[in-house]
N, C-alpha and C positions, 0 to 999 in steps of 0.2 A: 395493516400491521406496521408498527414503527420500524424504521430501518435499523435503529440501534436500541439496546435495552435501556429504558428510562423508567424512573419511578413515577407511577401515575398519581402524583400528588399535586395539590393546588400551588404549592411553592415552586415545584418544577414547571408547572404550566405558566406561572408568572415569569419565571426566568426565561423560558423559551420564547414567550411573546416579546419580551424585551430584546432578546437576541435576534428575533426575526425583524423587529423594527430597525435595529442597528444594521443588520445585514442588508436590508432593503435600501436604507439610506446610503450605506457604503457602496452598494452596487450602482446606484445612480451617480454618485460622485466619481467612481472609477470609470464609468462609461463616459461621463463628460470629460474627464481627464484624458482618456484614450482618444476621444474624438479631437480634442484640442491638440494633443501630441501629433496625431496623424496630419492635421492641417498644417502645423508648423513644420513637420517633417517633409511634407510635399513641397512647401515653399522653399525650404533649404535644399531639397533635392533639385528643384529647378534652378536655383541659384548656383548650385554645385556644377550642374551641367554647363551653364553659361560660362562660369569662371574657368572650368577645365578647358573648354574650347578656346577661350581667350589666352590662357596660359600656354596651351600647346601651340597656338599660332605664334606667340611671342618667342617661345623656345625654338620653334622651327626657323623663324626669321633670324634669331641670334646664331643658330648653328650654320645657317646658310652664309651669313656674313663672316663668321669665323672660318669656315672652309675656304671662302674666297680670299680672306686675308692671309690665311696660312699658305695658300698657293702663290701669293704675290710677295711674301716675305720669307726671309730665312728663318729656320727653326730657332737659332740662337737668339736672334733679335726678338722673336715672338715670346720666347720664354723670359727674356730679360724685361720686356715691357710689362708682362703680367706677373712678375715675381713678387713685387711688393704692392699690395692694394693700398690705395690712398684713402678710400672712404671706409669708415667703420660703422657697424650697425649693432645697436643694443636692443635685444628682444625681451619684452616683459610679458609674462603670461598671467592672466587673471581669470577668475571664474564668474560666470553669470548664471543665475538660477532661473530656469525656465520650466515651470510645472514640475518642481522638485527634481529637476535634472541640472547638474552643474556642468555647463558647457564652457569650453575655454574661449578666452578673448585675447588675441595677440595684439600687442602694441609695440612699435619699434621707434627708435630714435636714431638719427645719424650724427656722426661726429661734427659734420659741417652742415649748416643749413642750406648751403648752395646746392641745388640739384645737379648742376653741371660739374661740380667738383668731384668727379668720379674717375678721371683719367690719371693714372699713376705714371704715365710715360710722356715723353715729348712727341711732337708731331713731325719731327724731321725725318725719322727713319721708319715710321709706321704708316700704314695705309688707312684710308677712310673706312674700309670695310671693318677693320678692327674697332674703330670708333663706333660703328653701327652695331656691332655685336655687343660691346660693353653697354651702349645706350639701351639696347633692347632688353638686356638682362636687368638693368637698373629700373626700367619702366615696369617690368612685370613682377618686380619684387613685392609690392603691396598686394597684387592679385594672388601671388603664390602664398603669401601668409594668410590672406583671406580664404583661399581654397583649402589650406590645411585646417583652418579653424572650422570651416563649414563641413568638411569631410569628417572631422572628429566629432563634431556636434551631431551629424547624421548617424554616426555609429552609436553614440551614447543614447540618442533618442530612439533609435531602432531597438536597442536592448531594453529600454524602459517601456516602449510600446509592447514588446513581447511579454515582459513581466506583468504589465497591467492587463493585457489580454488574458493571460492565464488566471489572474485573480478574478477578473470579471466572469470568466467561464466557470471557475470553481464556485463562486457565489451563486451564479445563475442556475447551474445544473447540479450542484451537490448540496451546498450549505442551506440555501433557501428552501428547496424542496424537502430536504431532510427535516428541517425545523417545522415546516408545514405539516408533514406527515406525523411527526411526534406530537404536535399540538392536537391534531385530529385524533390520534390514538388516546392521548391522555383525556381529552374531552369525552370521548366515548366511554372510557373506563370510569370516569367520575360520574357520568350520567347513569351508567349501569349500576354502580355502587349506590347511588342515591335512590334509584328505583328499588333495589333490593332492600335498602334500609326502610323505605316507606312500606313495602310489603310486610317486612318483619314487624314493624310497629303496628300495622293494621291487624296482623294475626295476634299479637300480644294483647291488643285492645279487645279483640273479640273474645279471647280466652278470659281476660279479666272480667268482661261483662257477663260471660257465661257463669263464671265462678260466683260473681256477685248475685246473679239471679238464683242460682241453686242455694246459696247461703241464705237468701231472703226467704225462699220456700221452707227451708228447714227451720228457720226461726219462727215462721208463722205456725208450723206444726207444733213446735214446742210451746208456743204461747197459748194457742186456742184449743188444744185437745191433746189426747194421748193416743198412741197407736196400740191397738190390741190385736193380738194374733190368735186366730182360732184355727184348729185343724179339723177338717171334716173328712172322715174316712169314706171312701167309696168302694163299692163292690159287695160281695156276699160270700158266706161260707168261709170266712176267715181269709179270703184272698184280698190282699191289699194292692190295688192297682195304682194308687198314687195319692198324693196329698194335695189339697188345695189351700193355699195360703190366702186368707181373706183379711184384708186390712179395713178396719172400720174406724170411723172417726166419731168418738163419743163427745158430745157437747155437754 
């Protein structure tokens, strides 16, 4: 029995067959898309773990140097040295399409092309540990931007993978089986209607042949003879037990 009420017509059968072909093709494409998304997601997840470890190590080293510099310098000198940063960074965000997923791409440019032009203070009243802290933060800036890009990409791809997985399951377990059941139901109904029509036609043909045969017999009787009816009384003493109809053919 069909899961939904459908009209058992040939037009509906043709429409359902086209729908089944489209659903099957879409199911295959969505499965390929899901597999490719999973592959790229795993690659980005591994890159994310490596970048996170590298960034955490850089931040840890910068914090260590900053704590040592803070211990060897007065708080006023430290604040004065870091009050006005010398280097400026301009960040540009673009999109890159990966399997119909727009993932961000971060690009940055610095005000000065010199990588060592990052110290906004003089070296007379500051310690080398402060220089190490600033250098560590400057070195991990590209990795931090790449980490943010990869983490956001992983989040977007995970959402797309979940959406694609739900669509694949809906096609595989709901839409395709329902279309197959409806096609089977309509095919059975059409075959049943065709058999019923053939049986009715055979009965009509038999009735027409029978009527034609009877008509032919009556025509022969009218053409070659006449029907005479005689009544013969049976019995005695005026008791009438019955009548016998005798049809004779006079030639």
